[in-house]
C-alpha positions, 0 to 999 in steps of 0.5 A: 234584205230590209233597209237598215234606214227603215229600222233606224227610223222605227227605233227613233219613232218608238224610243225618241218620238213617243217614248213608249213605255211598258204596258202602254197601248200603241196604235200603228196606222197607215193610209195604205199597205205600201208602208208595210216594211215600216209598220212591221219595224215599228211593231217590233220596236213596240214589242221590244218596249214591252208595250201592246201594238195593234194596227189599222191599215187602210186602202186609199180607194175606200175614201173615194168609194165613201164620198162617191156613195155616201148618203147624208145619213152616212156622212153624218154617222159618228163612228163610236168604235173609232172614238172609243179606240182614240180614247183608250190608246196611249200612243198613235203612230200615223204613217202616210204612204200615199199611192195617189196624192190626187185621189180626192181632188174631185170630191166636193169640198163641202162634203169633205168639210161636213165629214171633218166636222163629224170626225172632229172629236176623234181627231181632237182626242188624239191631237190634244190628249195623246202622244202621237207621231206623223211620218211618211214612208217613201212611195212613188207618188210622194217622190213624183210630187217632190219631182224626185225618183224613188231612190232620191226621195228615199235619200231625202226622207231618211237624211231628214229623219235619221238624225240627232234630234236632241241637238236640234232641240238645243238650237230651237230653245234660243228661239223659244226663249225669244218668242216666250218673252214677246207680246207681238209678232210682225211678219213682213214680206212680199205683199205681206204685213201681218201682226199677231199677238202672242202675249201669254202664249207658249212657244213649242220647240219641235224636235221629232216628237210630233212630226218626222221630220221636224224642225220648227218652233210654233205658237197659237196666236191670240185668236182675235189679234191678227191684223193685216194681210199675207200672200203665200208664194208656195202652193197650199195643199189640203185634202189632195187639193192644190191652191195657189196664189193665196191672199188673205186679209185679217181683221180682229183675228178673222179672215175677212178677204180671201183670194186665190189664183187657183181653186179659190172655191175650195179655199173659201169652202174650207174657211167656211167649214165652221166658225173657227175656220177663218181664225188662226190656230198656229204660227210656226217658224221653220228652222230646218235648213237641211230642207230647202226644196219645196216638195208639195208635202207640208210635213217637210215644207213647213220646216224649211229654214227661212219660212213661216207657216200659219194655219187656219183652223184648230189650235193646239191646247198645249200652246194655249190655243183656244180656237176650235175647228174641224180643219187645220190647214198650214200655209207657208210664207217664204221669207228668204228673199226680202222677208223679216220677222219682228218681235215687239218691233225688233228684227229677229230674222231677215231674208231667212237668216236669224239675228239672234 
């Protein structure tokens, strides 16, 4: 008997997140075959909507095979068929169902960065021009990373996804209004004092239309505006690598100093992926106070109420961003103990609690 929570999540993804319409083309992709129950339920919902579903199911091992065996010519190869696919779909459902979160831990980060640059036109086509939604399907690997049993992780995930997202939207609109009026954001916390210009940029409330679960309001800061320094208490995970104790210093928008307690070489390699890798593409404010536990999964962790996250790399055109990069790496700053957010000098949040 199928889990009714899976059916409800599929319905939310198709009806609320993507608002799939008749005759649209919907790509349902998954990183592994472990997500089969959710893939099938999403497929059914797309069919009910009168749209045209097709699937792309991967095997996690192929990435390791590729990076172990690829020649420079294969690294540089651009998959035209995938680009054609990205340009011709209307909606994209991306389901993550990892069997091994550390699968790429030993791959040369420079090679990963080079491949990301090659594939950038495909990711930008989807991220900036299509309706898309990203979600997890519960697996033992994801549960272990979160220090939970599979059953506990299932409860955690579905309690965070299967909710009334229009009520979440109503609460986020107040923060959006404050951010839209602001010229400068200042973030203060442990070993942190960072100023960003957001003048002329638009805040985007997130209530289940891109990520599932959701619960953030984000912006793309003015590219050359970041001044100051920031320390990230929480590990930052990218391409399966965990980097801890990150400290960044910005000048005229650019990361001019970068240090980490663990995997500093990887951090530097990713920042040097391309010209845009050392500039900020996103400032996000977490507003989901139902998520309080750090799980080593950015899909959940960036939504934690009382945190902010700043992404180096690619910005979002929808938010007025202009930074171009093959990477987009979110790093989370905890403000719940001694932190604050100021808009044009006025505090709107202290110790993780909003004052507006």
